RODO-47075 format. One record per residue: residue in three letters; residue number from 1; x, y, z of N, C-alpha, C, O in turn. Coordinates in steps of 0.05 Angstrom, whole numbers. Example, Ala and Ser with C-alpha at 12.3 -4.5 7.8 and 13.67 -1.06 7.14 Angstrom:
2
DOSE    r    k  n_east  n_north    n_up  ca_east  ca_north   ca_up  c_east  c_north    c_up  o_east  o_north    o_up
DOSE  ALA    1     264     -114     156      246       -90     156     264      -66     156     285      -66     169
DOSE  SER    2     257      -45     142      273       -21     143     258        1     157     268       23     161
This chain:
123
DOSE    r    k  n_east  n_north    n_up  ca_east  ca_north   ca_up  c_east  c_north    c_up  o_east  o_north    o_up
DOSE  UNK    1     -67      135     395      -69       147     369     -74      125     348     -61      104     349
DOSE  UNK    2     -93      129     331      -98       110     310     -78      112     288     -65      133     285
DOSE  UNK    3     -74       91     274      -53        91     253     -63       79     227     -82       64     226
DOSE  UNK    4     -50       88     206      -57        79     179     -31       70     165     -11       84     166
DOSE  UNK    5     -33       47     153      -11        36     137     -19       37     108     -39       25     100
DOSE  UNK    6      -4       53      92      -10        56      63      10       40      48      34       43      51
DOSE  UNK    7       0       21      31       17         3      17      18        9     -13      -3       10     -26
DOSE  UNK    8      41       14     -23       46        18     -52      46      -10     -65      67      -23     -66
DOSE  UNK    9      23      -19     -74       20       -46     -84      40      -53    -106      51      -75    -106
DOSE  UNK   10      44      -34    -124       63       -40    -147      91      -45    -136     105      -63    -146
DOSE  UNK   11     100      -29    -117      127       -32    -106     130      -58     -90     151      -71     -93
DOSE  UNK   12     110      -64     -74      112       -88     -58     112     -113     -76     129     -131     -73
DOSE  UNK   13      93     -114     -94       91      -137    -112     117     -139    -130     127     -161    -134
DOSE  UNK   14     126     -116    -139      149      -115    -157     176     -122    -143     196     -126    -157
DOSE  UNK   15     176     -123    -117      201      -128    -103     208     -158    -101     229     -165     -91
DOSE  UNK   16     189     -175    -109      194      -204    -109     194     -215    -137     173     -212    -151
DOSE  UNK   17     215     -226    -146      216      -237    -174     202     -264    -175     215     -285    -180
DOSE  UNK   18     176     -264    -172      161      -290    -171     143     -293    -195     124     -309    -194
DOSE  UNK   19     148     -278    -216      132      -280    -241     107     -263    -240      89     -266    -257
DOSE  UNK   20     106     -243    -222       83      -225    -219      76     -211    -245      52     -205    -250
DOSE  UNK   21      96     -206    -262       91      -191    -287      74     -206    -307      63     -194    -325
DOSE  UNK   22      72     -233    -303       54      -248    -321      25     -247    -313       7     -252    -329
DOSE  UNK   23      20     -239    -288       -7      -238    -278      -9     -216    -256      -9     -223    -232
DOSE  UNK   24      -9     -192    -264       -9      -169    -245     -34     -169    -227     -33     -163    -203
DOSE  UNK   25     -57     -176    -239      -82      -177    -223     -80     -199    -202     -88     -195    -179
DOSE  UNK   26     -70     -222    -209      -67      -244    -190     -47     -237    -168     -52     -244    -145
DOSE  UNK   27     -26     -224    -175       -6      -215    -155     -19     -196    -135     -13     -197    -111
DOSE  UNK   28     -35     -177    -145      -48      -158    -128     -68     -173    -109     -70     -166     -86
DOSE  UNK   29     -82     -192    -120     -101      -208    -104     -87     -223     -81     -97     -224     -59
DOSE  UNK   30     -64     -235     -88      -49      -249     -67     -39     -230     -45     -40     -237     -22
DOSE  UNK   31     -30     -207     -53      -21      -187     -33     -44     -179     -16     -41     -178       9
DOSE  UNK   32     -67     -174     -27      -91      -166     -12     -98     -188       8    -104     -182      31
DOSE  UNK   33     -98     -213      -1     -105      -235      17     -85     -237      40     -93     -243      63
DOSE  UNK   34     -59     -232      34      -39      -233      55     -43     -211      76     -40     -215     100
DOSE  UNK   35     -51     -187      66      -55      -164      83     -79     -169     102     -80     -159     124
DOSE  UNK   36     -99     -184      93     -122      -189     109    -116     -205     134    -129     -202     154
DOSE  UNK   37     -96     -223     132      -90      -241     154     -63     -235     168     -57     -247     188
DOSE  UNK   38     -48     -216     157      -22      -209     168     -24     -194     194     -43     -179     199
DOSE  UNK   39      -4     -197     211       -2      -182     235      16     -158     229      40     -158     234
DOSE  UNK   40       3     -137     219       18      -112     212       6      -90     229     -18      -90     235
DOSE  UNK   41      23      -70     235       12       -48     251      -6      -31     233      -2      -28     209
DOSE  UNK   42     -26      -20     246      -45        -3     231     -73      -10     237     -81      -34     234
DOSE  UNK   43     -89        9     245     -117         5     249    -131        2     222    -151      -12     219
DOSE  UNK   44    -119       15     202     -129        12     175    -105        8     157     -84       20     160
DOSE  UNK   45    -108      -10     138      -88       -15     117    -101       -5      91    -123      -13      84
DOSE  UNK   46     -86       12      77      -96        22      51     -77       11      30     -54       17      29
DOSE  UNK   47     -89       -6      12      -74       -18     -10     -80       -2     -35    -102       -1     -44
DOSE  UNK   48     -59       11     -46      -63        27     -71     -53       11     -95     -30        2     -96
DOSE  UNK   49     -72        7    -114      -66        -8    -138     -68       10    -162     -84       29    -163
DOSE  UNK   50     -53        3    -183      -54        19    -208     -52       -1    -231     -44      -24    -228
DOSE  UNK   51     -60        9    -254      -57        -7    -279     -72      -33    -278     -94      -35    -266
DOSE  UNK   52     -60      -54    -290      -72       -80    -292     -78      -93    -265     -95     -110    -262
DOSE  UNK   53     -63      -85    -244      -66       -96    -218     -94      -91    -207    -104     -106    -190
DOSE  UNK   54    -107      -69    -216     -133       -62    -206    -154      -84    -212    -175      -86    -199
DOSE  UNK   55    -148     -100    -232     -167      -122    -239    -167     -144    -219    -185     -161    -220
DOSE  UNK   56    -148     -145    -201     -146      -167    -181    -162     -163    -156    -170     -182    -143
DOSE  UNK   57    -168     -138    -149     -182      -132    -124    -200     -108    -129    -191      -87    -138
DOSE  UNK   58    -226     -111    -123     -244       -88    -126    -237      -66    -106    -228      -71     -84
DOSE  UNK   59    -243      -41    -114     -239       -19     -96    -260      -21     -74    -282      -30     -78
DOSE  UNK   60    -252      -14     -49     -270       -14     -27    -257      -27      -3    -234      -34      -3
DOSE  UNK   61    -274      -30      18     -264       -40      44    -270      -70      47    -291      -79      39
DOSE  UNK   62    -250      -84      58     -253      -112      64    -240     -116      92    -216     -117      94
DOSE  UNK   63    -256     -117     113     -247      -118     140    -231      -92     145    -242      -70     142
DOSE  UNK   64    -205      -94     153     -189       -71     160    -173      -61     136    -157      -42     138
DOSE  UNK   65    -176      -74     113     -161       -67      89    -179      -52      69    -201      -62      62
DOSE  UNK   66    -171      -28      62     -186       -12      42    -169      -11      17    -146       -2      17
DOSE  UNK   67    -180      -20      -5     -166       -19     -31    -175        5     -46    -198       11     -49
DOSE  UNK   68    -154       20     -56     -159        44     -72    -147       40    -100    -124       31    -102
DOSE  UNK   69    -163       45    -120     -152        44    -148    -143       72    -156    -159       91    -157
DOSE  UNK   70    -118       74    -163     -106        99    -171    -117      106    -199    -115       89    -217
DOSE  UNK   71    -128      130    -203     -139       136    -230    -117      138    -251    -122      131    -274
DOSE  UNK   72     -93      146    -243      -71       148    -262     -46      140    -248     -36      117    -249
DOSE  UNK   73     -34      159    -234       -8       156    -221     -12      145    -193     -24      158    -176
DOSE  UNK   74      -1      121    -188       -3       110    -161      10      127    -140       0      129    -118
DOSE  UNK   75      33      140    -147       47       156    -127      30      179    -117      29      185     -93
DOSE  UNK   76      16      192    -135       -1       215    -128     -24      206    -109     -31      219     -90
DOSE  UNK   77     -35      182    -115      -56       172     -98     -46      164     -71     -59      169     -50
DOSE  UNK   78     -22      152     -69      -10       145     -44      -4      170     -27     -10      170      -3
DOSE  UNK   79       6      190     -40       11       216     -25     -15      228     -15     -16      237       7
DOSE  UNK   80     -36      227     -32      -62       237     -23     -73      222       1     -83      234      20
DOSE  UNK   81     -70      195       0      -80       179      23     -64      185      48     -76      187      70
DOSE  UNK   82     -38      188      45      -21       194      69     -28      222      80     -31      225     104
DOSE  UNK   83     -32      241      62      -39       268      71     -66      268      85     -69      281     106
DOSE  UNK   84     -85      254      74     -112       253      86    -111      240     114    -124      251     132
DOSE  UNK   85     -97      218     116      -95       205     142     -81      222     163     -89      224     186
DOSE  UNK   86     -59      235     154      -44       253     173     -61      277     182     -60      285     205
DOSE  UNK   87     -78      287     163      -95       310     170    -116      302     191    -126      319     206
DOSE  UNK   88    -122      276     193     -141       266     213    -127      260     239    -140      250     258
DOSE  UNK   89    -101      266     241      -86       262     265     -76      233     269     -68      225     291
DOSE  UNK   90     -77      218     248      -68       190     249     -37      188     246     -25      205     234
DOSE  UNK   91     -26      167     257        2       161     253       2      146     226     -12      126     223
DOSE  UNK   92      19      155     207       18       144     180      45      131     173      66      143     176
DOSE  UNK   93      44      107     162       67        93     152      61       86     123      40       75     117
DOSE  UNK   94      80       91     105       77        85      77      98       64      70     122       68      76
DOSE  UNK   95      90       43      56      109        22      48     114       26      18      96       23       1
DOSE  UNK   96     138       34      11      146        39     -17     176       37     -20     191       41       0
DOSE  UNK   97     185       30     -44      214        31     -50     221       56     -65     245       60     -72
DOSE  UNK   98     201       72     -72      206        96     -88     217      118     -70     203      128     -52
DOSE  UNK   99     242      126     -75      255       146     -58     241      173     -59     239      187     -39
DOSE  UNK  100     233      181     -83      220       208     -85     193      208     -71     186      227     -57
DOSE  UNK  101     178      186     -73      153       184     -59     158      183     -29     143      196     -14
DOSE  UNK  102     178      169     -20      185       168       9     191      197      19     182      204      41
DOSE  UNK  103     205      212       4      211       240      12     185      256      13     182      273      31
DOSE  UNK  104     168      252      -6      143       268      -7     125      261      16     112      279      28
DOSE  UNK  105     122      235      23      105       228      45     117      237      72     102      243      91
DOSE  UNK  106     143      238      74      156       249      98     148      278     102     145      287     124
DOSE  UNK  107     144      292      80      136       320      81     108      324      92     102      346     101
DOSE  UNK  108      91      303      92       65       306     104      64      292     132      42      289     143
DOSE  UNK  109      87      284     141       89       272     168      87      242     169      84      231     191
DOSE  UNK  110      90      228     147       88       199     146     116      187     148     136      199     139
DOSE  UNK  111     118      163     159      143       148     159     142      130     135     122      117     129
DOSE  UNK  112     164      128     120      166       110      97     183       86     104     205       89     115
DOSE  UNK  113     173       62      98      188        37     102     189       22      76     173       25      58
DOSE  UNK  114     209        4      74      213       -11      49     194      -34      46     183      -44      66
DOSE  UNK  115     191      -44      22      174       -68      18     185      -92      34     169     -108      42
DOSE  UNK  116     211      -94      37      221      -117      52     211     -117      81     207     -138      93
DOSE  UNK  117     207      -93      93      196       -91     120     169     -105     121     163     -120     139
DOSE  UNK  118     152      -98     101      125      -110     100     126     -140      93     113     -156     106
DOSE  UNK  119     143     -147      74      144      -175      66     153     -193      88     145     -216      90
DOSE  UNK  120     171     -183     106      179      -198     129     156     -205     148     155     -225     161
DOSE  UNK  121     136     -187     148      113      -191     165      91     -208     152      74     -219     166
DOSE  UNK  122      92     -210     126       72      -226     111      79     -255     111      62     -272     107
DOSE  UNK  123     104     -261     116      113      -289     117     119     -302      91     126     -326      90
């Protein structure tokens, strides 16, 4: 079974107090670069960015990482991506710290994991 890992960029970046708030675009770019070389499960990694973070990585595919720019609400875009992947029969994992979003993606058959789970794999 193919799998998709959907990453809530804002939650993952925001979980590390490393000054990301001074350069949201740069923080998104660093996360994207880490995802490109990380050993994470998933045939496809979907990085969802919102707000100023969208300036750090263009929307589109780069190797196995597809970056999606949320038009407004990142949570709605993450849920849409999880729903779409699940409808294709994929195993879906969503990385987020948002409890409401975690409950919503569980409703479409996705597993929700915390940002620390992903950060442990990014090194």
